[in-house]
C-alpha positions in Angstrom: 17.1 -7.7 -20.3 17.4 -11.0 -18.5 20.4 -13.3 -19.1 19.7 -16.4 -21.1 19.0 -19.7 -19.3 21.1 -22.4 -20.8 22.3 -24.5 -17.9 21.5 -25.1 -14.2 23.6 -22.2 -13.0 21.9 -19.6 -15.2 18.5 -21.1 -14.2 19.3 -20.7 -10.5 20.5 -17.1 -11.2 17.2 -16.3 -12.7 15.3 -17.8 -9.8 17.3 -15.7 -7.4 15.9 -12.6 -9.1 12.3 -13.8 -8.6 10.6 -13.0 -5.3 9.9 -16.1 -3.3 11.3 -18.6 -5.8 14.7 -19.4 -4.4 16.3 -20.0 -1.0 19.6 -21.5 0.1 21.1 -22.6 3.4 24.6 -23.1 4.9 23.4 -25.4 7.6 24.9 -28.9 7.2 22.4 -31.4 5.9 22.8 -35.2 5.7 21.9 -36.4 2.1 20.7 -39.7 3.7 16.9 -38.9 4.0 17.4 -35.6 5.9 17.8 -33.4 2.8 14.6 -34.6 1.2 12.8 -34.5 4.5 13.7 -30.8 4.8 12.4 -30.0 1.3 9.2 -31.9 1.8 8.2 -29.2 4.2 9.6 -26.3 2.2 8.1 -26.7 -1.2 7.7 -30.3 -2.5 4.0 -30.0 -3.3 2.7 -32.7 -5.6 1.5 -36.0 -4.0 3.9 -35.8 -1.0 2.3 -36.5 2.4 0.9 -33.4 3.9 1.7 -31.0 5.4 3.6 -29.5 2.5 3.2 -26.7 0.0 4.4 -25.3 -3.3 7.5 -23.4 -2.3 10.8 -22.1 -3.6 13.7 -24.0 -5.1 16.3 -24.7 -2.5 20.1 -25.1 -2.5 22.0 -26.8 0.2 25.5 -25.4 0.4 26.8 -27.7 3.2 26.2 -31.3 2.4 27.6 -33.9 4.8 30.5 -35.9 3.3 30.7 -33.6 0.2 32.7 -30.5 1.0 33.0 -29.2 -2.5 29.5 -29.9 -3.8 26.1 -28.3 -3.3 22.7 -29.9 -3.9 19.8 -28.1 -5.7 16.2 -29.4 -5.3 12.8 -28.2 -6.5 14.0 -26.2 -9.4 11.0 -27.3 -11.5 8.6 -27.7 -8.6 6.3 -24.9 -9.6 4.5 -24.2 -12.9 5.3 -20.5 -12.5 9.0 -21.3 -12.2 9.0 -23.6 -15.2 7.3 -20.9 -17.3 9.9 -18.3 -16.2 12.7 -20.6 -17.1 11.2 -21.3 -20.5 10.3 -17.7 -21.2 6.5 -18.0 -21.5 3.3 -17.8 -19.5 2.3 -20.8 -17.2 -0.9 -21.5 -19.2 1.0 -21.5 -22.5 3.6 -24.2 -21.5 1.8 -27.1 -23.1 1.3 -25.3 -26.4 4.9 -24.1 -26.5 6.2 -27.6 -26.0 3.8 -28.9 -28.7 5.2 -26.4 -31.2 8.7 -27.3 -30.2 8.2 -30.9 -31.2 7.2 -29.8 -34.7 10.2 -27.5 -35.1 13.2 -29.5 -33.7 16.7 -28.2 -33.6 19.3 -31.0 -33.5 22.1 -31.0 -31.0 25.7 -30.1 -32.1 29.2 -30.9 -30.8 30.7 -28.4 -28.3 33.8 -26.7 -29.5 36.6 -26.5 -27.0 37.0 -27.9 -23.5 33.5 -28.9 -22.2 32.6 -27.4 -18.8 31.4 -30.8 -17.6 34.9 -32.2 -17.9 36.8 -29.6 -15.8 37.4 -32.3 -13.2 37.9 -35.9 -14.2 37.8 -39.1 -12.0 38.4 -42.4 -13.7 37.6 -45.8 -12.4 41.3 -46.7 -12.4 42.0 -44.0 -9.8 42.7 -45.7 -6.4 40.2 -43.5 -4.5 37.4 -43.8 -7.1 34.1 -44.2 -5.3 30.6 -43.2 -6.5 29.4 -42.7 -3.0 32.0 -40.0 -2.4 32.0 -38.5 -5.8 28.2 -38.0 -6.4 26.1 -36.5 -3.5 23.0 -38.5 -4.5 20.4 -38.3 -1.7 18.5 -41.1 -0.2 15.0 -39.7 -0.1 13.5 -41.7 2.7 14.9 -44.1 5.4 13.3 -46.9 3.4 15.1 -46.3 0.1 17.2 -49.0 -1.5 20.1 -46.6 -1.5 21.2 -43.2 -2.8 19.3 -42.3 -6.0 20.1 -40.1 -9.0 16.6 -38.9 -9.8 17.4 -36.3 -12.5 20.1 -38.0 -14.6 19.7 -37.4 -18.3 20.5 -40.8 -19.7 21.9 -40.6 -23.3 22.5 -43.6 -25.5 22.6 -44.8 -29.2 20.7 -47.6 -30.8 23.2 -50.3 -31.8 21.5 -50.9 -35.2 20.2 -47.6 -36.4 22.6 -45.2 -34.7 19.7 -43.0 -33.5 20.1 -41.2 -30.1 17.7 -40.7 -27.2 17.7 -39.0 -23.9 15.4 -40.1 -21.0 15.3 -40.0 -17.2 15.5 -43.3 -15.3 15.6 -44.5 -11.8 19.3 -44.9 -11.0 20.6 -46.3 -7.6 24.2 -46.4 -6.5 25.0 -50.0 -5.8 28.8 -49.9 -5.4 31.9 -47.8 -5.9 31.6 -48.3 -9.7 28.1 -49.7 -10.2 24.7 -48.3 -10.7 21.3 -50.0 -11.2 19.0 -48.7 -13.8 15.3 -49.5 -13.9 13.6 -49.7 -17.3 9.8 -49.7 -17.2 8.8 -52.5 -19.6 8.0 -51.1 -23.0 8.0 -47.5 -21.8 11.4 -45.9 -22.6 13.5 -45.9 -25.7 16.8 -46.5 -24.0 15.4 -49.7 -22.6 14.7 -50.9 -26.1 18.3 -50.0 -27.0 19.7 -52.0 -24.1 17.5 -55.0 -25.0 18.8 -54.9 -28.6 22.4 -54.6 -27.4 21.8 -57.6 -25.2 20.5 -59.6 -28.1 23.7 -58.8 -30.0 25.8 -59.7 -26.9 27.1 -56.1 -26.6 27.5 -53.6 -23.9 25.6 -50.4 -24.4 27.6 -47.2 -23.8 25.7 -44.6 -21.8 26.2 -41.2 -20.4 24.3 -39.7 -17.5 24.3 -35.9 -17.4 23.1 -34.3 -14.1 22.3 -30.6 -13.5 21.4 -29.3 -17.0 19.2 -26.7 -18.7 15.6 -27.2 -17.5 14.5 -27.2 -21.2 16.4 -30.5 -21.5 14.8 -32.0 -18.4 11.3 -31.1 -19.7 11.9 -32.2 -23.2 13.4 -35.5 -22.2 10.0 -36.5 -20.7 8.2 -36.7 -24.1 7.1 -40.2 -25.1 5.7 -42.0 -28.1 3.7 -41.4 -30.1 4.7 -37.7 -29.9 8.4 -38.6 -30.0 8.7 -42.1 -31.4 11.9 -44.2 -31.3 14.5 -42.4 -33.4 13.4 -38.9 -32.3 16.2 -37.3 -30.2 14.3 -35.3 -27.5 17.4 -33.0 -27.1 16.0 -31.5 -30.3 12.9 -30.4 -28.3 15.2 -28.4 -25.9 16.9 -26.9 -29.0 13.6 -25.7 -30.3 12.6 -24.3 -26.9 15.8 -22.3 -26.8 16.0 -21.6 -30.5 19.6 -22.9 -30.5 21.0 -26.4 -30.4 22.0 -28.3 -27.2 25.8 -28.7 -27.1 27.2 -32.2 -26.6 30.8 -33.4 -25.9 32.5 -36.7 -26.4 32.8 -38.9 -23.4 36.3 -39.7 -22.2 36.0 -43.4 -21.5 33.0 -44.7 -23.6 31.9 -44.2 -27.1 29.0 -41.8 -26.4 28.2 -38.1 -26.1 27.2 -36.1 -23.0 25.6 -32.7 -22.3 28.6 -30.4 -22.4 27.4 -27.9 -19.8 26.1 -30.4 -17.2 27.3 -30.2 -13.6 28.1 -33.9 -13.5 28.5 -36.6 -16.1 28.7 -40.3 -15.3 30.1 -42.4 -18.1 29.5 -46.2 -18.2 28.2 -49.2 -20.0 24.9 -51.2 -19.6 26.0 -54.8 -19.1 24.1 -57.5 -21.0 22.6 -60.6 -19.3 23.0 -59.2 -15.8 20.1 -58.2 -13.5 20.4 -56.5 -10.1 18.3 -56.7 -7.0 17.6 -53.0 -6.4 17.8 -53.2 -2.6 20.7 -55.6 -2.4 22.5 -53.3 0.0 19.6 -52.1 2.2 17.3 -55.1 2.1 14.3 -52.8 2.9 12.1 -54.2 0.1 11.6 -50.7 -1.3 13.1 -48.7 -4.1 12.3 -45.0 -3.6 9.2 -42.7 -3.5 7.4 -42.7 -6.8 5.3 -39.9 -8.3 1.9 -41.3 -7.1 3.0 -40.7 -3.4 3.9 -44.3 -2.5 7.3 -45.8 -2.0 7.7 -48.3 -4.8 8.8 -51.9 -4.3 12.4 -52.8 -5.1 12.8 -54.5 -8.4 14.8 -57.7 -9.0 15.1 -56.9 -12.7 17.2 -53.7 -12.7 19.9 -53.6 -15.3 23.6 -53.0 -14.3 25.7 -50.1 -15.3 29.5 -50.4 -14.8 30.8 -46.9 -14.4 34.0 -45.9 -16.2 34.4 -42.3 -15.1 32.7 -39.3 -13.3 33.5 -35.9 -14.6 32.1 -32.6 -13.3 32.5 -28.8 -13.1 34.5 -27.2 -10.5 32.4 -26.8 -7.3 29.6 -28.8 -8.9 25.9 -28.6 -8.1 24.0 -31.9 -7.8 20.4 -31.6 -8.9 17.8 -33.9 -7.4 14.0 -34.1 -6.9 11.5 -35.9 -4.7 9.6 -38.5 -6.6 6.0 -37.5 -5.6 6.7 -33.7 -5.8 5.4 -30.9 -8.0 8.7 -31.3 -9.9 7.5 -34.6 -11.3 4.2 -33.0 -12.3 6.1 -30.4 -14.3 8.4 -32.8 -16.1 5.8 -35.5 -16.8 2.7 -33.4 -17.0 3.6 -30.6 -19.3 4.9 -32.8 -22.2 1.7 -34.9 -21.8 -0.4 -31.7 -22.0 1.5 -30.8 -25.2 1.0 -34.2 -26.7 -2.8 -34.3 -26.0 -3.2 -30.7 -27.2 -1.4 -31.5 -30.5 -3.4 -34.7 -31.1 -6.8 -33.2 -30.5 -5.9 -30.0 -32.4 -5.1 -32.0 -35.5 -8.3 -34.0 -35.2 -10.7 -31.1 -34.5 -9.0 -27.7 -34.8 -10.0 -24.8 -32.5 -12.1 -26.8 -30.1 -9.5 -27.8 -27.4 -8.5 -24.6 -25.6 -6.0 -26.0 -23.2 -5.0 -29.1 -21.2 -3.8 -29.5 -17.6 -2.2 -32.7 -16.2 -2.4 -31.7 -12.5 -0.7 -32.4 -9.3 -3.3 -34.8 -8.0 -2.5 -37.2 -10.8 1.2 -36.8 -10.6 1.2 -35.3 -14.1 0.3 -38.7 -15.5 -3.0 -40.2 -14.2 -5.3 -37.2 -14.7 -5.9 -34.7 -17.4 -8.4 -31.7 -17.5 -9.4 -30.8 -21.1 -10.9 -27.3 -21.6 -13.1 -27.7 -24.6 -15.1 -25.1 -26.6 -18.3 -26.2 -28.3 -18.6 -23.8 -31.2 -21.8 -25.2 -32.8 -24.5 -27.8 -32.2 -22.6 -30.5 -34.1 -19.7 -30.1 -31.5 -21.8 -31.8 -28.9 -20.2 -35.2 -28.2 -16.8 -34.1 -29.7 -15.6 -33.3 -26.2 -15.9 -37.0 -25.4 -14.1 -37.9 -28.6 -11.3 -35.7 -27.4 -11.0 -37.6 -24.2 -10.9 -40.9 -26.1 -8.1 -39.5 -28.2 -6.2 -38.7 -25.1 -6.7 -42.2 -23.7 -5.8 -43.9 -26.9 -2.4 -42.2 -27.0 -1.4 -42.2 -23.3 -1.8 -45.5 -21.6 -0.9 -44.0 -18.2 -4.0 -41.7 -18.2 -6.7 -43.0 -15.9 -9.1 -40.0 -15.5 -10.1 -37.2 -17.9 -12.2 -34.3 -16.8 -13.9 -32.3 -19.5 -14.8 -28.6 -18.8 -16.1 -25.7 -20.8 -14.0 -22.7 -21.9 -15.3 -20.5 -19.0 -13.7 -22.9 -16.5 -10.1 -22.5 -15.5 -8.7 -25.9 -16.2 -5.6 -25.1 -14.2 -7.6 -24.5 -11.0 -9.0 -27.8 -9.6 -11.4 -25.8 -7.4 -13.0 -24.4 -10.5 -12.9 -27.9 -12.1 -14.7 -29.3 -9.1 -17.2 -26.4 -9.2 -18.0 -27.4 -12.8 -18.4 -31.0 -11.6 -20.8 -29.9 -8.8 -22.9 -27.6 -11.0 -22.8 -29.1 -14.5 -22.4 -32.9 -14.0 -24.8 -35.7 -13.3 -23.3 -39.1 -12.3 -25.8 -41.2 -14.1 -25.4 -39.4 -17.4 -21.9 -37.9 -17.5 -19.6 -40.7 -16.4 -18.2 -42.8 -19.2 -16.2 -45.8 -18.1 -13.8 -48.0 -20.1 -12.9 -51.0 -18.0 -10.1 -53.5 -18.5 -7.6 -51.2 -20.1 -3.8 -51.2 -19.5 -2.8 -48.3 -17.3 0.1 -47.6 -14.9 1.6 -50.3 -12.7 2.6 -47.9 -9.9 -1.1 -47.2 -9.1 -1.7 -49.7 -6.3 -5.5 -49.7 -7.0 -4.8 -51.1 -10.5 -4.8 -54.6 -9.2 -7.1 -57.7 -9.0 -7.2 -57.4 -5.2 -9.1 -54.1 -5.5 -11.7 -55.2 -8.1 -12.8 -58.5 -9.7 -13.0 -56.6 -13.0 -9.2 -56.2 -13.1 -7.6 -59.2 -14.7 -3.9 -58.3 -14.2 -1.8 -55.8 -12.2 -1.6 -52.5 -14.1 -5.0 -52.8 -15.7 -7.6 -50.1 -14.7 -11.0 -48.7 -15.5 -10.4 -45.5 -17.4 -13.1 -42.9 -16.7 -14.3 -39.7 -18.4 -16.1 -37.1 -16.2 -18.0 -34.9 -18.6 -18.5 -31.6 -16.7 -19.4 -29.6 -19.8 -22.8 -27.9 -20.4 -24.9 -29.4 -23.2 -24.6 -27.0 -26.2 -28.3 -26.3 -26.3 -28.3 -25.2 -22.7 -25.4 -22.8 -22.6 -27.7 -19.8 -21.9 -28.8 -21.4 -18.6 -25.2 -21.8 -17.4 -23.7 -18.4 -17.8 -21.5 -17.5 -14.8 -22.3 -14.3 -12.9 -21.0 -11.3 -14.9 -18.9 -8.8 -13.0 -17.6 -5.5 -14.3 -14.1 -5.8 -15.9 -11.8 -3.3 -14.1 -8.1 -2.9 -13.3 -7.9 -3.3 -9.5 -4.5 -1.6 -9.3 -6.1 1.9 -9.2 -7.6 0.9 -5.8 -4.8 -1.2 -4.5 -1.8 0.9 -5.3 
């Protein structure tokens, strides 16, 4: 029987037991651009510039300038790995997450000395310096600075007392300062910071790094599936069938994930905005999930750090923005949300959903739809409209029949080439708010676009008309077990 996965260390232990899913190196690596550059070739996948591939998770044991720390990257950069770490089949991930939202298990307080507080560094210490304490990589030579890409930000609403955990873009700006980027209107902690600012208050925040993969996946749910007031740590609790354990921070009035590798404690400062590249002056932030390096923001908020705590011999966890890892974290919760919404509206029709690599987990969804009777014709397009209505970041939806593997884009494109006619099966919805990181969503690309971030959403209906299903049956091969011949 396999050991339970409940933190980063147990996750890595499981991956070590899986063929081809884990490698490590003792060769020294520079966290400044080199580390990400190495992993880009090894297994980043996603929308990273080719050549790359889907490969193993990788641990660097010898990180320049950080003798007692290691760095893990690509832990979730494979749907097969995520499924193994969440104890299910790859094609069942979206459905498992959907059911976890409906059966949340709230976090509890850890009893005893929390593992994440084995070593404590407070800002009053004379040698306190984030650059030395946290081996945060700089992904490219153009980055604004070292980025914490997998920090689980946890905060409490100043009015309601509700909690939330989300992942944000965090850049080290000084020995005790971080910048944090809030996408306008897109994350709950941003709303908490805005309310605290209205009240003239600082917002206590903890940033837990190197945690159970269930927490990383669950934290990426968004409204309407998990509205403001829904603590996404409860999703991780449901996935594990036991609560996430939290501990009290040492220097701010907030909780942190008890078994994290690192915890940064701090406060979001009201009425202060930071130029993200104030130290590098490159004009860029970091590589974002669509595959382009995002522009530096002049509207980042400031976190004043009060302490860094960590385990003994900690493992820093990081990811490359455009990698398969982002596809897992953003795409699987979106699959779950779309599946749940359509299932409630028309039970039994939607067989599965895939938010694939080409869309970074956000821009594109493939809906596998089963027309059970003549009156189901047209419902497949209604399902696509439901997906668009709930998820503003979706740009393209592909609709395929139940005999098409929605997780195989070659099969999806086969359906497009044999079951789709451009003059009849494209449905366009122009002038709809989409994602600001898509550079084509801009008036300079089309006169129909009125503002940056607006797009033409498109449905590609690659399903067979119900009354013609007999004409489109795939070649029928004998069902056999090939092991008899291959053993």
